[in-house]
C-alpha positions as CSV (number, residue, x, y, z in Angstrom):
1,M,-68.7,151.6,89.5
2,T,-71.7,150.7,90.8
3,T,-75.1,152.9,90.0
4,A,-78.2,153.1,92.4
5,A,-81.8,153.6,91.7
6,V,-83.1,154.3,95.4
7,P,-87.0,154.0,96.4
8,D,-89.4,157.3,95.6
9,G,-89.6,159.3,99.2
10,Q,-93.0,161.0,100.1
11,R,-94.8,162.2,96.9
12,G,-97.9,164.8,96.9
13,D,-101.3,164.5,96.6
14,E,-101.3,164.9,92.9
15,D,-98.4,162.6,92.2
16,D,-100.8,159.7,93.8
17,R,-103.6,160.7,91.6
18,G,-101.1,160.6,88.6
19,G,-99.6,157.3,90.3
20,L,-102.9,155.8,91.1
21,R,-104.6,156.0,87.6
22,T,-101.6,154.9,86.0
23,A,-101.8,151.9,88.2
24,L,-105.5,151.5,87.3
25,G,-104.2,151.7,84.0
26,G,-102.2,148.7,84.8
27,L,-104.8,145.6,85.6
28,T,-104.6,142.8,83.1
29,T,-107.3,141.0,81.8
30,R,-108.1,139.1,84.7
31,G,-108.2,142.0,87.1
32,R,-110.5,143.8,83.9
33,S,-112.8,140.6,84.4
34,F,-113.4,140.6,87.9
35,L,-113.8,144.7,88.4
36,A,-116.7,144.3,85.8
37,A,-118.3,141.2,87.1
38,G,-118.4,142.6,90.6
39,V,-120.2,145.8,88.9
40,A,-122.3,144.3,86.8
41,A,-123.5,142.1,90.3
42,A,-123.6,144.7,92.3
43,A,-126.1,146.2,89.9
44,C,-128.2,143.5,89.2
45,A,-128.6,142.8,93.0
46,Y,-129.7,146.1,93.5
47,V,-132.5,145.8,90.9
48,L,-133.2,142.3,92.2
49,G,-132.6,143.3,95.8
50,Q,-130.2,140.4,96.6
51,A,-128.4,140.7,99.6
52,D,-125.9,137.9,99.1
53,L,-125.1,138.6,95.6
54,L,-124.4,142.4,96.6
55,R,-121.9,141.0,98.7
56,V,-120.3,139.3,96.2
57,G,-120.6,141.7,93.6
58,L,-118.8,144.1,95.9
59,L,-115.7,141.5,96.8
60,L,-114.8,140.6,92.4
61,A,-114.6,144.4,92.4
62,T,-112.8,144.7,95.7
63,L,-110.3,142.2,94.6
64,P,-108.4,143.8,91.9
65,L,-108.8,147.7,93.2
66,I,-106.9,146.2,96.3
67,C,-104.6,144.2,94.2
68,V,-104.0,147.6,92.3
69,L,-103.5,149.4,95.8
70,V,-101.0,147.0,97.2
71,L,-98.6,146.8,93.8
72,H,-98.6,151.2,93.4
73,R,-97.1,150.9,97.0
74,T,-94.9,148.4,96.2
75,R,-92.8,149.4,93.2
76,Y,-92.0,152.3,95.0
77,R,-90.3,150.1,97.5
78,V,-88.0,147.8,95.5
79,A,-84.5,149.8,95.0
80,A,-82.2,148.5,92.2
81,S,-78.6,149.2,91.4
82,R,-75.9,147.5,88.7
83,R,-72.5,146.8,88.8
84,L,-70.3,147.0,85.5
85,T,-67.0,145.5,85.8
86,P,-64.7,146.6,83.7
87,Q,-66.2,149.3,82.5
88,R,-63.5,149.1,79.9
89,V,-62.5,146.7,77.5
90,E,-60.8,145.9,74.6
91,A,-63.4,145.4,71.2
92,G,-64.3,141.2,71.3
93,S,-63.9,141.0,75.1
94,E,-66.4,140.4,77.8
95,A,-67.8,142.8,80.5
96,R,-69.8,141.4,83.5
97,V,-73.4,143.2,84.5
98,Q,-74.4,142.3,87.7
99,L,-78.1,143.3,88.6
100,R,-79.7,144.0,92.4
101,M,-83.0,144.3,93.2
102,E,-84.1,144.5,96.9
103,N,-87.2,144.6,98.6
104,V,-87.3,147.7,100.8
105,S,-90.8,147.4,102.1
106,K,-92.9,145.7,105.1
107,L,-94.9,143.7,102.5
108,P,-93.5,140.6,99.7
109,T,-93.7,141.0,96.5
110,G,-95.2,138.8,94.0
111,L,-93.8,138.1,90.5
112,L,-90.8,139.9,89.1
113,M,-89.4,140.4,85.4
114,L,-86.7,142.1,84.3
115,Q,-85.2,144.3,81.6
116,D,-82.2,146.2,81.1
117,H,-82.0,148.0,77.6
118,V,-78.9,147.2,76.0
119,P,-77.8,148.0,72.7
120,Y,-78.2,145.8,70.1
121,M,-74.1,146.3,69.3
122,L,-73.7,144.1,72.7
123,G,-76.2,141.7,72.4
124,P,-79.7,140.6,72.8
125,R,-81.0,142.3,75.9
126,P,-81.5,140.8,79.0
127,R,-85.1,139.1,80.6
128,F,-85.0,137.8,84.0
129,V,-87.8,137.0,86.2
130,L,-87.5,136.5,90.2
131,D,-90.1,134.9,92.6
132,R,-91.7,136.4,95.6
133,V,-88.9,138.0,97.5
134,E,-89.9,138.8,101.0
135,A,-89.2,141.7,103.3
136,G,-86.3,143.3,102.9
137,G,-84.8,140.5,101.0
138,R,-82.5,140.6,97.9
139,R,-82.1,138.8,94.7
140,E,-79.1,139.3,92.7
141,V,-78.6,138.9,88.5
142,S,-75.7,139.0,86.3
143,Y,-75.1,139.0,82.5
144,R,-72.7,139.6,79.7
145,V,-72.1,141.6,77.1
146,R,-69.4,142.0,74.0
147,S,-68.5,144.2,71.2
148,D,-66.5,143.9,67.8
149,L,-67.0,147.7,67.5
150,R,-65.3,150.0,69.3
151,G,-67.0,152.8,71.1
152,R,-69.3,154.2,74.4
153,F,-72.4,152.5,74.8
154,P,-74.9,153.0,77.5
155,L,-76.6,149.8,79.6
156,G,-79.8,150.9,81.1
157,P,-81.9,152.1,81.9
158,L,-83.1,149.1,84.1
159,Q,-87.1,148.6,83.9
160,L,-89.2,146.3,86.1
161,R,-92.3,144.9,85.6
162,L,-94.4,143.7,89.1
163,N,-97.1,141.6,89.2
164,D,-99.7,140.2,92.2
165,P,-100.0,137.4,93.5
166,F,-103.3,136.7,92.5
167,G,-102.5,138.7,88.4
168,M,-105.1,141.4,88.7
169,C,-102.1,144.2,88.0
170,E,-99.1,144.5,85.9
171,L,-97.2,147.6,86.9
172,T,-94.0,148.3,84.8
173,R,-91.0,150.9,86.9
174,S,-87.5,152.3,84.5
175,F,-85.3,153.2,86.8
176,S,-83.5,156.6,85.6
177,A,-79.5,155.1,86.2
178,Y,-77.8,154.0,84.1
179,D,-74.1,152.5,83.4
180,T,-71.3,153.1,80.1
181,L,-69.5,150.7,78.6
182,T,-66.5,152.2,76.7
183,V,-65.0,149.3,74.5
184,V,-61.3,150.1,73.4
185,P,-59.3,149.0,70.1
186,R,-58.0,146.1,70.0
187,T,-54.2,146.3,71.3
188,E,-51.5,144.3,70.0
189,A,-48.6,143.1,72.0
190,L,-45.6,144.6,70.4
191,P,-41.7,143.4,70.4
192,A,-39.5,144.8,72.5
193,V,-37.2,146.5,69.8
194,K,-34.4,149.5,69.7
195,L,-34.1,151.8,67.0
196,F,-30.6,152.6,65.9
197,G,-29.4,156.4,67.7
198,E,-31.3,155.4,71.0
199,A,-30.4,157.8,73.9
200,S,-28.9,156.6,76.9
201,G,-30.5,157.9,80.9
202,H,-32.4,156.3,83.7
203,G,-34.6,153.4,83.3
204,D,-36.4,152.9,79.3
205,G,-36.7,156.0,77.3
206,Q,-34.4,158.9,79.7
207,Q,-32.7,161.5,79.1
208,R,-30.8,164.2,81.2
209,S,-31.4,167.4,80.0
210,L,-29.1,169.9,81.6
211,A,-29.9,173.7,82.6
212,L,-26.0,174.8,83.3
213,A,-25.1,174.9,79.6
214,G,-23.3,178.3,79.6
215,D,-24.5,181.3,82.1
216,D,-26.4,182.5,79.3
217,D,-28.6,179.2,80.1
218,I,-28.8,179.7,83.6
219,I,-32.2,179.2,85.2
220,P,-31.7,179.5,88.8
221,R,-34.1,179.7,91.7
222,A,-34.3,180.6,95.4
223,Y,-32.1,179.9,97.8
224,R,-33.5,177.2,99.9
225,H,-31.8,175.6,103.3
226,G,-29.6,173.6,103.0
227,D,-28.5,174.2,99.9
228,D,-24.4,173.5,98.8
229,L,-22.9,177.1,98.7
230,R,-20.5,176.2,95.7
231,R,-23.9,176.1,93.5
232,V,-24.5,180.0,94.3
233,H,-25.4,181.7,91.1
234,W,-23.4,185.3,91.9
235,R,-25.0,187.2,88.8
236,S,-28.4,186.4,89.5
237,T,-28.1,187.0,92.9
238,A,-26.8,190.9,92.6
239,R,-29.3,191.3,89.5
240,Y,-32.5,189.9,92.0
241,G,-31.5,191.0,95.3
242,E,-31.8,187.9,96.7
243,L,-29.2,184.5,97.4
244,M,-29.6,182.3,93.8
245,V,-28.7,179.0,93.0
246,R,-27.8,177.1,90.3
247,R,-30.4,174.5,89.0
248,E,-29.7,170.5,89.2
249,E,-29.5,168.7,86.3
250,Q,-33.2,167.3,85.7
251,P,-34.2,163.9,84.6
252,Q,-36.4,164.3,82.0
253,R,-38.5,161.5,80.0
254,A,-38.1,160.6,76.5
255,R,-40.6,161.9,74.4
256,C,-43.3,160.0,71.8
257,T,-45.9,161.0,69.5
258,V,-48.6,158.8,68.4
259,L,-49.9,160.9,65.0
260,L,-53.5,159.5,63.9
261,D,-54.9,159.7,60.3
262,T,-58.8,160.4,60.5
263,R,-59.5,161.6,57.1
264,R,-62.2,160.5,55.8
265,V,-60.9,160.7,52.3
266,A,-57.7,159.0,53.2
267,Y,-59.8,155.6,53.8
268,Q,-62.0,153.6,52.0
269,G,-64.3,151.1,53.7
270,S,-65.2,150.4,56.8
271,G,-66.4,147.8,59.5
272,P,-63.7,145.8,62.1
273,D,-61.7,144.9,58.9
274,S,-61.6,148.5,57.4
275,A,-58.4,149.9,56.4
276,F,-59.3,152.2,59.3
277,E,-59.7,150.5,62.5
278,W,-56.1,149.0,61.7
279,A,-55.2,152.5,62.0
280,V,-56.8,153.1,65.3
281,S,-55.7,149.8,66.8
282,G,-52.0,150.7,65.7
283,A,-52.0,153.8,67.4
284,A,-53.5,151.9,70.1
285,S,-51.0,149.2,70.9
286,S,-48.2,151.8,70.3
287,L,-49.4,154.4,72.5
288,I,-49.2,151.4,75.3
289,H,-45.7,150.0,74.4
290,M,-44.4,153.1,74.8
291,L,-45.6,154.4,78.0
292,E,-44.8,150.4,79.4
293,R,-41.6,151.5,78.4
294,G,-41.0,155.2,80.1
295,Y,-42.1,157.9,77.3
296,A,-44.0,160.5,78.0
297,V,-46.4,160.4,75.1
298,R,-48.9,161.8,73.3
299,L,-51.6,161.0,70.5
300,V,-52.4,163.5,67.9
301,T,-54.6,163.3,65.4
302,D,-54.8,166.0,61.7
303,T,-57.7,167.7,63.5
304,G,-54.6,169.2,65.0
305,S,-56.1,168.2,68.7
306,A,-53.9,166.7,71.2
307,V,-54.6,164.0,73.6
308,P,-54.1,163.7,77.2
309,G,-53.4,167.8,77.0
310,E,-51.5,168.1,80.0
311,G,-48.3,168.8,80.9
312,A,-45.4,170.3,78.8
313,E,-46.4,170.6,75.1
314,G,-49.3,168.0,75.7
315,F,-47.2,165.2,77.0
316,A,-48.3,163.3,79.5
317,G,-46.3,164.9,82.6
318,S,-45.1,162.4,85.0
319,A,-44.7,158.6,85.5
320,Q,-46.7,158.3,87.9
321,D,-49.7,159.3,85.9
322,S,-48.9,157.0,82.8
323,A,-52.4,154.8,83.6
324,E,-54.7,158.2,83.6
325,S,-53.1,159.2,80.7
326,A,-53.5,155.5,79.0
327,G,-57.2,155.4,80.0
328,L,-57.8,159.4,78.7
329,M,-56.0,158.3,75.6
330,L,-57.6,155.3,74.9
331,D,-60.9,156.7,76.0
332,T,-60.0,159.1,73.0
333,L,-59.8,156.3,70.5
334,A,-62.9,154.4,71.5
335,V,-64.8,157.1,69.7
336,V,-62.7,158.4,67.0
337,D,-64.0,158.7,63.7
338,H,-63.4,159.9,60.6
339,S,-62.4,164.1,60.2
340,E,-64.0,166.2,57.1
341,G,-60.4,167.6,56.5
342,G,-58.7,167.2,53.9
343,S,-55.4,167.9,55.0
344,L,-52.2,167.2,57.2
345,S,-51.6,171.0,58.1
346,R,-53.1,171.2,61.3
347,A,-51.6,168.7,62.8
348,S,-47.9,169.5,61.2
349,D,-48.5,172.9,63.3
350,V,-48.7,170.9,66.0
351,L,-45.5,168.8,65.4
352,R,-44.0,171.9,64.4
353,G,-43.9,173.5,67.8
354,G,-41.0,171.0,69.0
355,G,-42.1,167.6,69.9
356,E,-38.7,166.5,70.2
357,G,-38.5,162.7,70.3
358,L,-40.1,159.9,68.7
359,L,-42.7,160.2,66.0
360,I,-45.1,157.5,64.8
361,A,-47.4,158.1,62.3
362,F,-50.7,156.2,60.9
363,I,-51.6,157.1,57.3
364,G,-54.1,156.9,55.2
365,D,-54.1,157.7,51.5
366,L,-51.3,160.5,50.6
367,D,-51.3,162.5,47.4
368,E,-48.3,164.3,46.1
369,E,-49.1,167.8,48.7
370,Q,-49.8,165.9,51.7
371,T,-47.2,163.4,50.8
372,A,-44.9,166.7,50.8
373,L,-46.1,168.3,54.1
374,T,-45.9,164.3,55.6
375,A,-42.1,164.9,54.4
376,R,-41.5,168.2,56.8
377,M,-43.4,167.0,60.0
378,R,-40.1,165.1,60.0
379,G,-38.7,168.2,61.8
380,R,-36.9,168.3,64.7
381,S,-37.6,164.1,65.6
382,G,-35.5,162.3,66.9
383,A,-36.9,159.8,64.8
384,A,-39.3,159.5,62.5
385,V,-41.4,156.2,61.7
386,A,-44.9,155.8,58.8
387,F,-47.1,152.9,58.2
388,V,-49.2,154.4,55.2
389,L,-51.7,152.1,54.4
390,D,-53.6,152.4,51.3
391,S,-57.0,151.5,51.9
392,G,-57.9,150.6,48.3
393,S,-55.9,147.0,48.7
394,W,-58.1,147.0,51.9
395,L,-60.8,147.6,50.5
396,T,-60.0,144.6,47.5
397,G,-57.2,142.3,48.9
398,G,-55.6,143.3,46.2
399,S,-51.7,144.1,47.0
400,V,-50.3,147.4,47.6
401,A,-50.6,150.0,44.7
402,G,-47.6,151.6,42.7
403,A,-48.4,155.1,43.9
404,V,-48.5,154.2,47.5
405,E,-44.8,152.7,47.3
406,K,-44.1,155.6,45.7
407,R,-45.3,157.9,48.3
408,V,-43.3,155.8,50.8
409,R,-40.0,156.1,49.4
410,Q,-40.1,159.9,49.0
411,L,-40.8,159.8,52.6
412,R,-37.8,157.8,53.8
413,E,-36.1,159.8,51.5
414,A,-37.2,162.9,53.8
415,G,-35.7,160.9,56.4
416,W,-38.7,158.7,57.9
417,T,-38.7,155.2,58.3
418,A,-41.5,154.2,55.9
419,L,-43.1,151.5,55.8
420,A,-46.5,150.2,52.8
421,V,-48.6,148.0,55.2
422,P,-50.6,145.8,53.2
423,P,-54.3,143.8,54.4
424,G,-54.2,141.8,57.5
425,A,-50.7,142.7,58.3
426,R,-49.3,142.5,62.0
427,L,-48.3,145.5,63.8
428,A,-45.8,143.9,65.6
429,D,-44.0,141.8,62.4
430,L,-44.0,145.7,60.5
431,W,-42.5,146.9,64.2
432,Q,-39.5,144.5,64.3
433,Q,-39.1,145.3,60.1
434,A,-39.3,149.3,61.2
435,A,-36.6,149.0,63.8
436,G,-34.5,146.6,61.1
437,A,-34.9,149.5,59.0
438,R,-34.0,152.5,61.4
439,A,-30.8,150.2,62.1
440,E,-29.4,149.4,58.7
441,S,-29.4,153.4,58.2
442,A,-27.8,156.2,58.6
443,A,-29.2,157.8,61.6
444,D,-27.7,160.9,64.0
445,T,-31.4,160.8,66.0
446,Y,-31.7,160.0,69.7
447,G,-34.7,159.0,69.9
448,G,-35.8,155.0,69.6
449,W,-37.6,152.0,70.8
450,S,-37.1,149.9,73.7
């Protein structure tokens, strides 16, 4: 994507006067010295009656004023554009920013100095010096930005400083256009494993839901040219007064819900190596993995918000929009922060609405009440996997506390495949471990990983 700042158009007399006053304020020490010397020489020439000295004084005073006028007109005839590639990167990866300057006037420019405003998290502010740009000419420069912290970072505005060839005046122009770099959480490639009880069907994670499960469950539709007459549903035809046919079996994508606990009280510490950042990265990795496996995926937080929020019950609508849905969920995780709530009740309400399929949860510290609430979330899920983080051990680097192991056992008793996450653990290893634990347990669920 390119954002461009185009040259200014015609300005009114008031704007011109204001611009000229600003330009006069841009006189350098050399320009002010020339102007002062010219005025002094002209005054002396008038007192002494020296015509030659008057001409010298006028030359000295006129030169910086001419430079001011030329530079004032030039700066509004320099166009700038910025191209950011890519606009979305993972934490720790680089993005390239390309700047283009174009002189659209009929006069060459003097020395140009460029400075792009960049947040300190992305590195130092880039500065470039460009030599004289001929009329109609253009110059391109580039720099790279990188952040270990996720978030959305503005790039710009671009600041342009122009000097005349004699060094009499220096003017600054700031362009209003800016771009936004989105730094998403790091993702980890997960192994292609399966949970016991995965349903078979068309493609990875696919099921079939029968529209015809008995006369009481019939959802007919109007007859269309070419429909098989053997599918006519005569009872509905009599009821609606027009020919109605039974619906065919419809392919349905298997569903997966990723639950991210963002409660501030559930995590200790901060920074890229904190338990909370591990949970965010884990949620991002799970989302990408399940979308690649053909699942309809949604992201739910403890606040009850669901992303992408479109389609049935907030799941991604179709296989074609998986890339768009993935981008939307990653953008959400790029800026997700701690919530002030202390309960998972809102997330429980969302899951109670019928999130049939696989449930993957990344949960922080739990007390007795929240453990019981989480256990009930198992609900109608085909399979439920919980990664429980002990943020205290992540902060100190010690082993998982016994209280956390107790919470994990309670979740397992409720039907969860629950694992305690030790400091520095790799999600891929835990993913494999969870699949093995699920295969060993007796479960009559249909959701799975593939």
